[in-house]
Structure formats: structure tokens, C-alpha cells
GUSEDO-887246 format. One record per residue (C-alpha): x, y, z; residue in one letter; residue number from 1. Coordinates in nm, 2 decimals. Layout:
<rs>
<r><px>X</px><py>Y</py><pz>Z</pz><rest>A</rest><nr>NUM</nr></r>
...
</rs>
This chain:
<rs>
<r><px>16.45</px><py>11.37</py><pz>12.61</pz><rest>M</rest><nr>1</nr></r>
<r><px>16.66</px><py>11.03</py><pz>12.60</pz><rest>S</rest><nr>2</nr></r>
<r><px>16.99</px><py>10.96</py><pz>12.82</pz><rest>Y</rest><nr>3</nr></r>
<r><px>17.20</px><py>11.03</py><pz>12.50</pz><rest>E</rest><nr>4</nr></r>
<r><px>17.07</px><py>11.33</py><pz>12.45</pz><rest>Q</rest><nr>5</nr></r>
<r><px>17.11</px><py>11.44</py><pz>12.81</pz><rest>F</rest><nr>6</nr></r>
<r><px>17.45</px><py>11.30</py><pz>12.81</pz><rest>Y</rest><nr>7</nr></r>
<r><px>17.52</px><py>11.43</py><pz>12.47</pz><rest>Q</rest><nr>8</nr></r>
<r><px>17.61</px><py>11.10</py><pz>12.27</pz><rest>L</rest><nr>9</nr></r>
<r><px>17.51</px><py>11.05</py><pz>11.92</pz><rest>R</rest><nr>10</nr></r>
<r><px>17.37</px><py>10.68</py><pz>12.02</pz><rest>E</rest><nr>11</nr></r>
<r><px>17.32</px><py>10.44</py><pz>12.33</pz><rest>Q</rest><nr>12</nr></r>
<r><px>17.72</px><py>10.31</py><pz>12.44</pz><rest>P</rest><nr>13</nr></r>
<r><px>17.61</px><py>10.02</py><pz>12.57</pz><rest>F</rest><nr>14</nr></r>
<r><px>17.38</px><py>9.77</py><pz>12.38</pz><rest>S</rest><nr>15</nr></r>
<r><px>17.46</px><py>9.39</py><pz>12.39</pz><rest>N</rest><nr>16</nr></r>
<r><px>17.38</px><py>9.35</py><pz>12.02</pz><rest>T</rest><nr>17</nr></r>
<r><px>17.73</px><py>9.31</py><pz>11.87</pz><rest>P</rest><nr>18</nr></r>
<r><px>17.83</px><py>9.54</py><pz>11.65</pz><rest>D</rest><nr>19</nr></r>
<r><px>18.17</px><py>9.56</py><pz>11.48</pz><rest>A</rest><nr>20</nr></r>
<r><px>18.17</px><py>10.01</py><pz>11.55</pz><rest>R</rest><nr>21</nr></r>
<r><px>18.23</px><py>9.92</py><pz>11.83</pz><rest>F</rest><nr>22</nr></r>
<r><px>18.44</px><py>9.64</py><pz>11.89</pz><rest>F</rest><nr>23</nr></r>
<r><px>18.75</px><py>9.67</py><pz>12.13</pz><rest>F</rest><nr>24</nr></r>
<r><px>19.09</px><py>9.49</py><pz>12.09</pz><rest>E</rest><nr>25</nr></r>
<r><px>19.13</px><py>9.36</py><pz>12.39</pz><rest>V</rest><nr>26</nr></r>
<r><px>19.45</px><py>9.15</py><pz>12.44</pz><rest>D</rest><nr>27</nr></r>
<r><px>19.34</px><py>8.79</py><pz>12.51</pz><rest>H</rest><nr>28</nr></r>
<r><px>19.08</px><py>8.79</py><pz>12.27</pz><rest>H</rest><nr>29</nr></r>
<r><px>19.35</px><py>8.86</py><pz>12.02</pz><rest>T</rest><nr>30</nr></r>
<r><px>19.53</px><py>8.60</py><pz>12.11</pz><rest>E</rest><nr>31</nr></r>
<r><px>19.26</px><py>8.37</py><pz>12.05</pz><rest>V</rest><nr>32</nr></r>
<r><px>19.19</px><py>8.49</py><pz>11.71</pz><rest>L</rest><nr>33</nr></r>
<r><px>19.48</px><py>8.44</py><pz>11.63</pz><rest>A</rest><nr>34</nr></r>
<r><px>19.44</px><py>8.07</py><pz>11.75</pz><rest>R</rest><nr>35</nr></r>
<r><px>19.19</px><py>8.05</py><pz>11.53</pz><rest>L</rest><nr>36</nr></r>
<r><px>19.27</px><py>8.17</py><pz>11.23</pz><rest>M</rest><nr>37</nr></r>
<r><px>19.60</px><py>7.94</py><pz>11.26</pz><rest>Y</rest><nr>38</nr></r>
<r><px>19.32</px><py>7.67</py><pz>11.29</pz><rest>A</rest><nr>39</nr></r>
<r><px>19.17</px><py>7.77</py><pz>10.94</pz><rest>V</rest><nr>40</nr></r>
<r><px>19.50</px><py>7.86</py><pz>10.81</pz><rest>N</rest><nr>41</nr></r>
<r><px>19.61</px><py>7.54</py><pz>10.81</pz><rest>T</rest><nr>42</nr></r>
<r><px>19.27</px><py>7.32</py><pz>10.76</pz><rest>M</rest><nr>43</nr></r>
<r><px>19.30</px><py>7.16</py><pz>11.16</pz><rest>K</rest><nr>44</nr></r>
<r><px>18.97</px><py>7.06</py><pz>11.06</pz><rest>G</rest><nr>45</nr></r>
<r><px>18.82</px><py>7.18</py><pz>11.51</pz><rest>L</rest><nr>46</nr></r>
<r><px>18.93</px><py>7.43</py><pz>11.72</pz><rest>A</rest><nr>47</nr></r>
<r><px>18.67</px><py>7.49</py><pz>12.01</pz><rest>V</rest><nr>48</nr></r>
<r><px>18.65</px><py>7.84</py><pz>12.22</pz><rest>V</rest><nr>49</nr></r>
<r><px>18.45</px><py>7.75</py><pz>12.54</pz><rest>V</rest><nr>50</nr></r>
<r><px>18.40</px><py>8.08</py><pz>12.79</pz><rest>G</rest><nr>51</nr></r>
<r><px>18.09</px><py>8.20</py><pz>13.03</pz><rest>D</rest><nr>52</nr></r>
<r><px>17.78</px><py>8.41</py><pz>12.99</pz><rest>V</rest><nr>53</nr></r>
<r><px>17.90</px><py>8.72</py><pz>12.86</pz><rest>G</rest><nr>54</nr></r>
<r><px>18.26</px><py>8.68</py><pz>12.80</pz><rest>T</rest><nr>55</nr></r>
<r><px>18.26</px><py>8.76</py><pz>12.43</pz><rest>G</rest><nr>56</nr></r>
<r><px>18.18</px><py>8.43</py><pz>12.24</pz><rest>K</rest><nr>57</nr></r>
<r><px>17.90</px><py>8.60</py><pz>12.01</pz><rest>T</rest><nr>58</nr></r>
<r><px>18.12</px><py>8.93</py><pz>11.97</pz><rest>T</rest><nr>59</nr></r>
<r><px>18.45</px><py>8.68</py><pz>11.85</pz><rest>L</rest><nr>60</nr></r>
<r><px>18.29</px><py>8.49</py><pz>11.65</pz><rest>A</rest><nr>61</nr></r>
<r><px>18.17</px><py>8.80</py><pz>11.45</pz><rest>R</rest><nr>62</nr></r>
<r><px>18.46</px><py>8.93</py><pz>11.47</pz><rest>R</rest><nr>63</nr></r>
<r><px>18.68</px><py>8.65</py><pz>11.31</pz><rest>M</rest><nr>64</nr></r>
<r><px>18.35</px><py>8.60</py><pz>11.00</pz><rest>L</rest><nr>65</nr></r>
<r><px>18.45</px><py>8.97</py><pz>10.92</pz><rest>D</rest><nr>66</nr></r>
<r><px>18.84</px><py>8.83</py><pz>10.94</pz><rest>Q</rest><nr>67</nr></r>
<r><px>18.75</px><py>8.55</py><pz>10.65</pz><rest>L</rest><nr>68</nr></r>
<r><px>18.77</px><py>8.75</py><pz>10.35</pz><rest>E</rest><nr>69</nr></r>
<r><px>18.52</px><py>8.58</py><pz>10.07</pz><rest>E</rest><nr>70</nr></r>
<r><px>18.85</px><py>8.59</py><pz>9.79</pz><rest>E</rest><nr>71</nr></r>
<r><px>19.07</px><py>8.32</py><pz>10.02</pz><rest>Q</rest><nr>72</nr></r>
<r><px>18.73</px><py>8.13</py><pz>10.24</pz><rest>Y</rest><nr>73</nr></r>
<r><px>18.39</px><py>7.95</py><pz>10.16</pz><rest>E</rest><nr>74</nr></r>
<r><px>18.26</px><py>8.05</py><pz>10.58</pz><rest>S</rest><nr>75</nr></r>
<r><px>17.91</px><py>8.13</py><pz>10.74</pz><rest>A</rest><nr>76</nr></r>
<r><px>17.84</px><py>8.18</py><pz>11.11</pz><rest>L</rest><nr>77</nr></r>
<r><px>17.53</px><py>7.90</py><pz>11.23</pz><rest>L</rest><nr>78</nr></r>
<r><px>17.38</px><py>7.97</py><pz>11.57</pz><rest>V</rest><nr>79</nr></r>
<r><px>17.24</px><py>7.68</py><pz>11.71</pz><rest>I</rest><nr>80</nr></r>
<r><px>16.88</px><py>7.90</py><pz>11.91</pz><rest>I</rest><nr>81</nr></r>
<r><px>16.73</px><py>7.56</py><pz>12.03</pz><rest>H</rest><nr>82</nr></r>
<r><px>16.88</px><py>7.20</py><pz>12.15</pz><rest>S</rest><nr>83</nr></r>
<r><px>16.63</px><py>6.99</py><pz>11.96</pz><rest>S</rest><nr>84</nr></r>
<r><px>16.77</px><py>7.01</py><pz>11.60</pz><rest>I</rest><nr>85</nr></r>
<r><px>16.87</px><py>6.70</py><pz>11.42</pz><rest>T</rest><nr>86</nr></r>
<r><px>17.16</px><py>6.57</py><pz>11.26</pz><rest>A</rest><nr>87</nr></r>
<r><px>16.94</px><py>6.53</py><pz>10.94</pz><rest>H</rest><nr>88</nr></r>
<r><px>16.91</px><py>6.93</py><pz>11.01</pz><rest>W</rest><nr>89</nr></r>
<r><px>17.27</px><py>7.05</py><pz>11.11</pz><rest>L</rest><nr>90</nr></r>
<r><px>17.35</px><py>6.85</py><pz>10.78</pz><rest>L</rest><nr>91</nr></r>
<r><px>17.16</px><py>6.99</py><pz>10.57</pz><rest>R</rest><nr>92</nr></r>
<r><px>17.26</px><py>7.38</py><pz>10.72</pz><rest>R</rest><nr>93</nr></r>
<r><px>17.62</px><py>7.26</py><pz>10.69</pz><rest>I</rest><nr>94</nr></r>
<r><px>17.56</px><py>7.20</py><pz>10.29</pz><rest>A</rest><nr>95</nr></r>
<r><px>17.40</px><py>7.51</py><pz>10.26</pz><rest>S</rest><nr>96</nr></r>
<r><px>17.65</px><py>7.72</py><pz>10.44</pz><rest>Q</rest><nr>97</nr></r>
<r><px>17.91</px><py>7.65</py><pz>10.23</pz><rest>I</rest><nr>98</nr></r>
<r><px>17.74</px><py>7.67</py><pz>9.88</pz><rest>G</rest><nr>99</nr></r>
<r><px>17.56</px><py>7.41</py><pz>9.78</pz><rest>V</rest><nr>100</nr></r>
<r><px>17.27</px><py>7.45</py><pz>9.55</pz><rest>E</rest><nr>101</nr></r>
<r><px>16.92</px><py>7.25</py><pz>9.57</pz><rest>Q</rest><nr>102</nr></r>
<r><px>17.03</px><py>7.08</py><pz>9.91</pz><rest>V</rest><nr>103</nr></r>
<r><px>16.89</px><py>6.69</py><pz>9.83</pz><rest>A</rest><nr>104</nr></r>
<r><px>16.70</px><py>6.50</py><pz>10.16</pz><rest>E</rest><nr>105</nr></r>
<r><px>16.82</px><py>6.19</py><pz>10.12</pz><rest>E</rest><nr>106</nr></r>
<r><px>17.15</px><py>6.18</py><pz>10.40</pz><rest>K</rest><nr>107</nr></r>
<r><px>17.39</px><py>5.96</py><pz>10.12</pz><rest>V</rest><nr>108</nr></r>
<r><px>17.28</px><py>6.25</py><pz>9.87</pz><rest>A</rest><nr>109</nr></r>
<r><px>17.39</px><py>6.54</py><pz>10.10</pz><rest>I</rest><nr>110</nr></r>
<r><px>17.74</px><py>6.41</py><pz>10.19</pz><rest>L</rest><nr>111</nr></r>
<r><px>17.79</px><py>6.34</py><pz>9.81</pz><rest>T</rest><nr>112</nr></r>
<r><px>17.70</px><py>6.72</py><pz>9.75</pz><rest>Q</rest><nr>113</nr></r>
<r><px>17.91</px><py>6.87</py><pz>10.05</pz><rest>I</rest><nr>114</nr></r>
<r><px>18.18</px><py>6.66</py><pz>9.92</pz><rest>Y</rest><nr>115</nr></r>
<r><px>18.18</px><py>6.76</py><pz>9.55</pz><rest>Q</rest><nr>116</nr></r>
<r><px>18.13</px><py>7.13</py><pz>9.70</pz><rest>R</rest><nr>117</nr></r>
<r><px>18.45</px><py>7.10</py><pz>9.92</pz><rest>L</rest><nr>118</nr></r>
<r><px>18.64</px><py>6.95</py><pz>9.64</pz><rest>M</rest><nr>119</nr></r>
<r><px>18.53</px><py>7.26</py><pz>9.43</pz><rest>E</rest><nr>120</nr></r>
<r><px>18.67</px><py>7.49</py><pz>9.70</pz><rest>L</rest><nr>121</nr></r>
<r><px>18.99</px><py>7.32</py><pz>9.75</pz><rest>H</rest><nr>122</nr></r>
<r><px>19.06</px><py>7.28</py><pz>9.36</pz><rest>E</rest><nr>123</nr></r>
<r><px>19.00</px><py>7.67</py><pz>9.34</pz><rest>T</rest><nr>124</nr></r>
<r><px>19.22</px><py>7.78</py><pz>9.64</pz><rest>G</rest><nr>125</nr></r>
<r><px>18.93</px><py>7.87</py><pz>9.89</pz><rest>R</rest><nr>126</nr></r>
<r><px>18.91</px><py>7.70</py><pz>10.26</pz><rest>K</rest><nr>127</nr></r>
<r><px>18.58</px><py>7.63</py><pz>10.35</pz><rest>A</rest><nr>128</nr></r>
<r><px>18.47</px><py>7.74</py><pz>10.77</pz><rest>V</rest><nr>129</nr></r>
<r><px>18.19</px><py>7.69</py><pz>10.91</pz><rest>V</rest><nr>130</nr></r>
<r><px>18.16</px><py>7.90</py><pz>11.28</pz><rest>L</rest><nr>131</nr></r>
<r><px>17.91</px><py>7.78</py><pz>11.49</pz><rest>I</rest><nr>132</nr></r>
<r><px>17.79</px><py>7.97</py><pz>11.79</pz><rest>D</rest><nr>133</nr></r>
<r><px>17.60</px><py>7.86</py><pz>12.06</pz><rest>E</rest><nr>134</nr></r>
<r><px>17.73</px><py>7.50</py><pz>12.02</pz><rest>A</rest><nr>135</nr></r>
<r><px>17.69</px><py>7.39</py><pz>12.40</pz><rest>N</rest><nr>136</nr></r>
<r><px>17.31</px><py>7.32</py><pz>12.26</pz><rest>M</rest><nr>137</nr></r>
<r><px>17.45</px><py>7.07</py><pz>12.03</pz><rest>L</rest><nr>138</nr></r>
<r><px>17.36</px><py>6.77</py><pz>12.34</pz><rest>Q</rest><nr>139</nr></r>
<r><px>17.31</px><py>6.47</py><pz>12.15</pz><rest>Q</rest><nr>140</nr></r>
<r><px>17.57</px><py>6.24</py><pz>12.06</pz><rest>R</rest><nr>141</nr></r>
<r><px>17.44</px><py>6.19</py><pz>11.67</pz><rest>E</rest><nr>142</nr></r>
<r><px>17.58</px><py>6.54</py><pz>11.66</pz><rest>L</rest><nr>143</nr></r>
<r><px>17.91</px><py>6.53</py><pz>11.75</pz><rest>M</rest><nr>144</nr></r>
<r><px>17.94</px><py>6.15</py><pz>11.53</pz><rest>E</rest><nr>145</nr></r>
<r><px>17.77</px><py>6.39</py><pz>11.26</pz><rest>E</rest><nr>146</nr></r>
<r><px>18.07</px><py>6.68</py><pz>11.31</pz><rest>L</rest><nr>147</nr></r>
<r><px>18.35</px><py>6.38</py><pz>11.28</pz><rest>R</rest><nr>148</nr></r>
<r><px>18.25</px><py>6.28</py><pz>11.00</pz><rest>G</rest><nr>149</nr></r>
<r><px>18.29</px><py>6.58</py><pz>10.85</pz><rest>F</rest><nr>150</nr></r>
<r><px>18.68</px><py>6.53</py><pz>10.95</pz><rest>L</rest><nr>151</nr></r>
<r><px>18.70</px><py>6.26</py><pz>10.78</pz><rest>N</rest><nr>152</nr></r>
<r><px>18.70</px><py>6.49</py><pz>10.47</pz><rest>L</rest><nr>153</nr></r>
<r><px>19.05</px><py>6.52</py><pz>10.36</pz><rest>E</rest><nr>154</nr></r>
<r><px>19.29</px><py>6.55</py><pz>10.13</pz><rest>V</rest><nr>155</nr></r>
<r><px>19.69</px><py>6.46</py><pz>10.15</pz><rest>P</rest><nr>156</nr></r>
<r><px>19.78</px><py>6.71</py><pz>10.45</pz><rest>G</rest><nr>157</nr></r>
<r><px>19.43</px><py>6.90</py><pz>10.51</pz><rest>S</rest><nr>158</nr></r>
<r><px>19.12</px><py>6.83</py><pz>10.61</pz><rest>K</rest><nr>159</nr></r>
<r><px>18.84</px><py>6.99</py><pz>10.36</pz><rest>L</rest><nr>160</nr></r>
<r><px>18.69</px><py>7.15</py><pz>10.63</pz><rest>I</rest><nr>161</nr></r>
<r><px>18.74</px><py>7.37</py><pz>10.95</pz><rest>T</rest><nr>162</nr></r>
<r><px>18.48</px><py>7.40</py><pz>11.25</pz><rest>F</rest><nr>163</nr></r>
<r><px>18.53</px><py>7.66</py><pz>11.49</pz><rest>I</rest><nr>164</nr></r>
<r><px>18.27</px><py>7.62</py><pz>11.78</pz><rest>L</rest><nr>165</nr></r>
<r><px>18.16</px><py>7.90</py><pz>12.02</pz><rest>F</rest><nr>166</nr></r>
<r><px>18.00</px><py>7.81</py><pz>12.37</pz><rest>G</rest><nr>167</nr></r>
<r><px>17.97</px><py>7.75</py><pz>12.74</pz><rest>L</rest><nr>168</nr></r>
<r><px>18.14</px><py>7.51</py><pz>12.91</pz><rest>P</rest><nr>169</nr></r>
<r><px>17.93</px><py>7.25</py><pz>12.91</pz><rest>N</rest><nr>170</nr></r>
<r><px>18.07</px><py>7.27</py><pz>12.52</pz><rest>L</rest><nr>171</nr></r>
<r><px>18.33</px><py>7.00</py><pz>12.66</pz><rest>E</rest><nr>172</nr></r>
<r><px>18.10</px><py>6.74</py><pz>12.84</pz><rest>E</rest><nr>173</nr></r>
<r><px>17.89</px><py>6.74</py><pz>12.48</pz><rest>N</rest><nr>174</nr></r>
<r><px>18.19</px><py>6.72</py><pz>12.29</pz><rest>L</rest><nr>175</nr></r>
<r><px>18.23</px><py>6.34</py><pz>12.52</pz><rest>A</rest><nr>176</nr></r>
<r><px>17.99</px><py>6.21</py><pz>12.41</pz><rest>L</rest><nr>177</nr></r>
<r><px>18.18</px><py>6.10</py><pz>12.07</pz><rest>D</rest><nr>178</nr></r>
<r><px>18.52</px><py>6.05</py><pz>12.26</pz><rest>A</rest><nr>179</nr></r>
<r><px>18.70</px><py>6.01</py><pz>11.93</pz><rest>P</rest><nr>180</nr></r>
<r><px>18.52</px><py>6.40</py><pz>11.81</pz><rest>L</rest><nr>181</nr></r>
<r><px>18.71</px><py>6.53</py><pz>12.13</pz><rest>V</rest><nr>182</nr></r>
<r><px>19.03</px><py>6.39</py><pz>12.05</pz><rest>Q</rest><nr>183</nr></r>
<r><px>19.02</px><py>6.55</py><pz>11.71</pz><rest>R</rest><nr>184</nr></r>
<r><px>19.00</px><py>6.90</py><pz>11.84</pz><rest>V</rest><nr>185</nr></r>
<r><px>19.30</px><py>7.08</py><pz>11.70</pz><rest>A</rest><nr>186</nr></r>
<r><px>19.32</px><py>7.37</py><pz>11.91</pz><rest>V</rest><nr>187</nr></r>
<r><px>19.08</px><py>7.43</py><pz>12.22</pz><rest>K</rest><nr>188</nr></r>
<r><px>19.01</px><py>7.83</py><pz>12.43</pz><rest>C</rest><nr>189</nr></r>
<r><px>18.89</px><py>7.96</py><pz>12.69</pz><rest>R</rest><nr>190</nr></r>
<r><px>18.80</px><py>8.34</py><pz>12.73</pz><rest>L</rest><nr>191</nr></r>
<r><px>18.82</px><py>8.49</py><pz>13.05</pz><rest>T</rest><nr>192</nr></r>
<r><px>18.64</px><py>8.78</py><pz>13.19</pz><rest>A</rest><nr>193</nr></r>
<r><px>18.82</px><py>9.12</py><pz>13.16</pz><rest>L</rest><nr>194</nr></r>
<r><px>19.11</px><py>9.24</py><pz>13.41</pz><rest>G</rest><nr>195</nr></r>
<r><px>19.01</px><py>9.54</py><pz>13.59</pz><rest>A</rest><nr>196</nr></r>
<r><px>19.21</px><py>9.82</py><pz>13.39</pz><rest>E</rest><nr>197</nr></r>
<r><px>19.10</px><py>9.63</py><pz>13.08</pz><rest>T</rest><nr>198</nr></r>
<r><px>18.71</px><py>9.68</py><pz>13.16</pz><rest>C</rest><nr>199</nr></r>
<r><px>18.78</px><py>10.07</py><pz>13.23</pz><rest>K</rest><nr>200</nr></r>
<r><px>18.91</px><py>10.10</py><pz>12.87</pz><rest>A</rest><nr>201</nr></r>
<r><px>18.64</px><py>9.93</py><pz>12.74</pz><rest>Y</rest><nr>202</nr></r>
<r><px>18.40</px><py>10.11</py><pz>12.89</pz><rest>I</rest><nr>203</nr></r>
<r><px>18.65</px><py>10.45</py><pz>12.76</pz><rest>R</rest><nr>204</nr></r>
<r><px>18.60</px><py>10.31</py><pz>12.43</pz><rest>H</rest><nr>205</nr></r>
<r><px>18.22</px><py>10.26</py><pz>12.39</pz><rest>R</rest><nr>206</nr></r>
<r><px>18.16</px><py>10.56</py><pz>12.53</pz><rest>L</rest><nr>207</nr></r>
<r><px>18.41</px><py>10.77</py><pz>12.27</pz><rest>K</rest><nr>208</nr></r>
<r><px>18.29</px><py>10.54</py><pz>12.02</pz><rest>V</rest><nr>209</nr></r>
<r><px>17.90</px><py>10.70</py><pz>12.09</pz><rest>A</rest><nr>210</nr></r>
<r><px>18.03</px><py>11.04</py><pz>12.05</pz><rest>G</rest><nr>211</nr></r>
<r><px>18.13</px><py>11.13</py><pz>12.47</pz><rest>A</rest><nr>212</nr></r>
<r><px>18.28</px><py>11.47</py><pz>12.43</pz><rest>A</rest><nr>213</nr></r>
<r><px>18.33</px><py>11.47</py><pz>12.84</pz><rest>R</rest><nr>214</nr></r>
<r><px>18.43</px><py>11.27</py><pz>13.11</pz><rest>E</rest><nr>215</nr></r>
<r><px>18.07</px><py>11.12</py><pz>13.22</pz><rest>I</rest><nr>216</nr></r>
<r><px>18.23</px><py>10.81</py><pz>13.45</pz><rest>F</rest><nr>217</nr></r>
<r><px>18.51</px><py>10.87</py><pz>13.72</pz><rest>S</rest><nr>218</nr></r>
<r><px>18.75</px><py>10.71</py><pz>13.73</pz><rest>E</rest><nr>219</nr></r>
<r><px>18.52</px><py>10.55</py><pz>14.09</pz><rest>D</rest><nr>220</nr></r>
<r><px>18.26</px><py>10.49</py><pz>13.87</pz><rest>V</rest><nr>221</nr></r>
<r><px>18.50</px><py>10.34</py><pz>13.64</pz><rest>L</rest><nr>222</nr></r>
<r><px>18.66</px><py>10.07</py><pz>13.97</pz><rest>R</rest><nr>223</nr></r>
<r><px>18.28</px><py>10.00</py><pz>14.06</pz><rest>Q</rest><nr>224</nr></r>
<r><px>18.14</px><py>9.91</py><pz>13.75</pz><rest>I</rest><nr>225</nr></r>
<r><px>18.45</px><py>9.65</py><pz>13.71</pz><rest>A</rest><nr>226</nr></r>
<r><px>18.41</px><py>9.54</py><pz>14.03</pz><rest>Q</rest><nr>227</nr></r>
<r><px>18.03</px><py>9.49</py><pz>13.99</pz><rest>D</rest><nr>228</nr></r>
<r><px>18.03</px><py>9.35</py><pz>13.66</pz><rest>S</rest><nr>229</nr></r>
<r><px>18.33</px><py>9.11</py><pz>13.76</pz><rest>R</rest><nr>230</nr></r>
<r><px>18.49</px><py>9.17</py><pz>13.45</pz><rest>G</rest><nr>231</nr></r>
<r><px>18.18</px><py>9.01</py><pz>13.25</pz><rest>I</rest><nr>232</nr></r>
<r><px>18.15</px><py>9.20</py><pz>12.94</pz><rest>P</rest><nr>233</nr></r>
<r><px>17.76</px><py>9.18</py><pz>12.91</pz><rest>R</rest><nr>234</nr></r>
<r><px>17.71</px><py>9.26</py><pz>13.27</pz><rest>L</rest><nr>235</nr></r>
<r><px>17.96</px><py>9.57</py><pz>13.22</pz><rest>V</rest><nr>236</nr></r>
<r><px>17.69</px><py>9.70</py><pz>12.88</pz><rest>N</rest><nr>237</nr></r>
<r><px>17.37</px><py>9.62</py><pz>13.13</pz><rest>T</rest><nr>238</nr></r>
<r><px>17.54</px><py>9.78</py><pz>13.48</pz><rest>I</rest><nr>239</nr></r>
<r><px>17.61</px><py>10.11</py><pz>13.24</pz><rest>C</rest><nr>240</nr></r>
<r><px>17.30</px><py>10.12</py><pz>13.02</pz><rest>D</rest><nr>241</nr></r>
<r><px>17.12</px><py>10.13</py><pz>13.35</pz><rest>N</rest><nr>242</nr></r>
<r><px>17.36</px><py>10.43</py><pz>13.51</pz><rest>L</rest><nr>243</nr></r>
<r><px>17.32</px><py>10.62</py><pz>13.25</pz><rest>L</rest><nr>244</nr></r>
<r><px>16.96</px><py>10.57</py><pz>13.23</pz><rest>L</rest><nr>245</nr></r>
<r><px>16.92</px><py>10.63</py><pz>13.64</pz><rest>E</rest><nr>246</nr></r>
<r><px>17.14</px><py>10.95</py><pz>13.61</pz><rest>G</rest><nr>247</nr></r>
<r><px>16.92</px><py>11.06</py><pz>13.32</pz><rest>Y</rest><nr>248</nr></r>
<r><px>16.61</px><py>10.98</py><pz>13.50</pz><rest>L</rest><nr>249</nr></r>
<r><px>16.77</px><py>11.16</py><pz>13.84</pz><rest>R</rest><nr>250</nr></r>
<r><px>16.95</px><py>11.47</py><pz>13.63</pz><rest>K</rest><nr>251</nr></r>
<r><px>17.27</px><py>11.39</py><pz>13.76</pz><rest>R</rest><nr>252</nr></r>
<r><px>17.55</px><py>11.51</py><pz>13.50</pz><rest>E</rest><nr>253</nr></r>
<r><px>17.79</px><py>11.37</py><pz>13.74</pz><rest>R</rest><nr>254</nr></r>
<r><px>17.79</px><py>10.95</py><pz>13.81</pz><rest>L</rest><nr>255</nr></r>
<r><px>17.90</px><py>10.86</py><pz>14.13</pz><rest>D</rest><nr>256</nr></r>
<r><px>18.04</px><py>10.50</py><pz>14.30</pz><rest>A</rest><nr>257</nr></r>
<r><px>17.66</px><py>10.52</py><pz>14.52</pz><rest>A</rest><nr>258</nr></r>
<r><px>17.49</px><py>10.52</py><pz>14.22</pz><rest>L</rest><nr>259</nr></r>
<r><px>17.67</px><py>10.21</py><pz>14.03</pz><rest>V</rest><nr>260</nr></r>
<r><px>17.56</px><py>10.01</py><pz>14.34</pz><rest>Q</rest><nr>261</nr></r>
<r><px>17.20</px><py>10.13</py><pz>14.31</pz><rest>D</rest><nr>262</nr></r>
<r><px>17.20</px><py>10.01</py><pz>13.97</pz><rest>V</rest><nr>263</nr></r>
<r><px>17.35</px><py>9.73</py><pz>14.05</pz><rest>V</rest><nr>264</nr></r>
<r><px>17.10</px><py>9.60</py><pz>14.35</pz><rest>R</rest><nr>265</nr></r>
<r><px>16.83</px><py>9.67</py><pz>14.11</pz><rest>D</rest><nr>266</nr></r>
<r><px>16.95</px><py>9.45</py><pz>13.86</pz><rest>L</rest><nr>267</nr></r>
<r><px>17.00</px><py>9.17</py><pz>14.13</pz><rest>G</rest><nr>268</nr></r>
<r><px>17.35</px><py>9.17</py><pz>14.08</pz><rest>L</rest><nr>269</nr></r>
<r><px>17.45</px><py>9.22</py><pz>14.40</pz><rest>V</rest><nr>270</nr></r>
<r><px>17.70</px><py>8.89</py><pz>14.51</pz><rest>S</rest><nr>271</nr></r>
</rs>
């Protein structure tokens, strides 16, 4: 038996893997999405979203990508997985992401292909949008200069491509490696932790989506999770997942705040 069966759930409610079915509409995130869509629809060129670890940047990036309908946008999500990428690699990846076929090897040829593709999109009324997650991994001045170069591709009244960068707070320091690029940031948003009541609603929502037919977490449990997680969604998920597992192992139909504290201590999350 698994904890899903023990608590009569269809699936695990608190996976940290992004899943659109579990998306919870947070007012602050809705506002951030609105600002980003404004940047995209008016082709501002560059928008930045920063937030601490676990505050939902990747979830927000994927949510935004889902909203960029193919008929209106040529969009893609690029995830940076290490900090040693080169400007040439980034250039080729961006070309591929916006639909350039048979990307060239030489920089000048790649730039020509990108410009031609962007003009094609512009002439058909579609907007080019590249979302870059973990953009804090772009740590070289050369990479920042490359991004700034893209922002010089424009037609009267509009950029030809918009970048949305998602990253940890040190992304702002990376952008500052190229001072003129900082001045090109048209929209900047900062993700914050969930408030206590929003955190409780978030937990209830995920349980409901997973098929919970009864109250598994009492108000005291929800309050304790909100406090110990500091409202950081990733920590909320981790604590709740481990709490359900621990409750199942101890055969607890009802969970309590003391068990939450045990789980938090075992996870090493005690501040």
C-alpha cells in the first residue's frame, strides 16, 4: 500500500515537478503574468523575473508558455542547466528556438538567419518570445552583450524579439555585467513567498486536485506548515509530501502539528 491509497488519493498531490493541473492561481503571480504579457504584447524586448529558491519561477515560466498561443507567437522555453555555456551556444539555441532551420555555424551567418526569421514572423503578425529559466546561470559578460545585441533588432515602434528572464536574485548582478543591458530592462518583477492564508488555500487546492474527499490536514496542521515552510511553495510541497508519508507509516488517519514539526526537523528545515 502507498500513502495515496491510505489517504484515498488518486495521485501524489505535492510533487515538485511542474504540472499544469495543479496550478494554483495566486494573486501576486497573476499580477506578474499580466506584466509579462504586457511586455510581450507590446514587444518591449526584455523583462526580468527574480525570486528566491522555490518561489515558483519555473512554474510561472511554464504557465506563461502555455498562454502564448501558436497563432500569435513563436515562443519557446530555454532552460539553462549550467554556467559554462558559451555565447556561440546561446546564439545557436536561440536561433533554433525561434524556428531557424539548419542553423549555421559562423556567428555572422547565424545572426543573418535570426534577423531574416524575425522579419518573417513580424510580417505575418506573429511575435517572437524566448523565455529563459535559470537565467542566473548566464554569468559571463559576453552572454549579456549577446542578449543586448538581440535588442538592437527592431522595426519602427517595436523590437523584433522579447526575452523573459527567470532567475535567482543574483541575476540582477549578472545583468549589471553589461551596464547598457540593465537600462534595456523594460519590466522587472519579483516573486515573493505565499502569505499564510494563501499557503493554506494552496495546500487544500492540491489535495483536492489529487482526489481528496475528506479533510486530511486540520487547520492546526495547515498553520504549522505555512509557518515552517515560510510560504515557499517548494518547501510546502516537500513538507506536505513527507508528512503524508510519515502519517501513512505511522498509520495516522488524522495528522497533527506535532507530526509536522517532526517532519520539518527530520528534513533539516528548522531555522
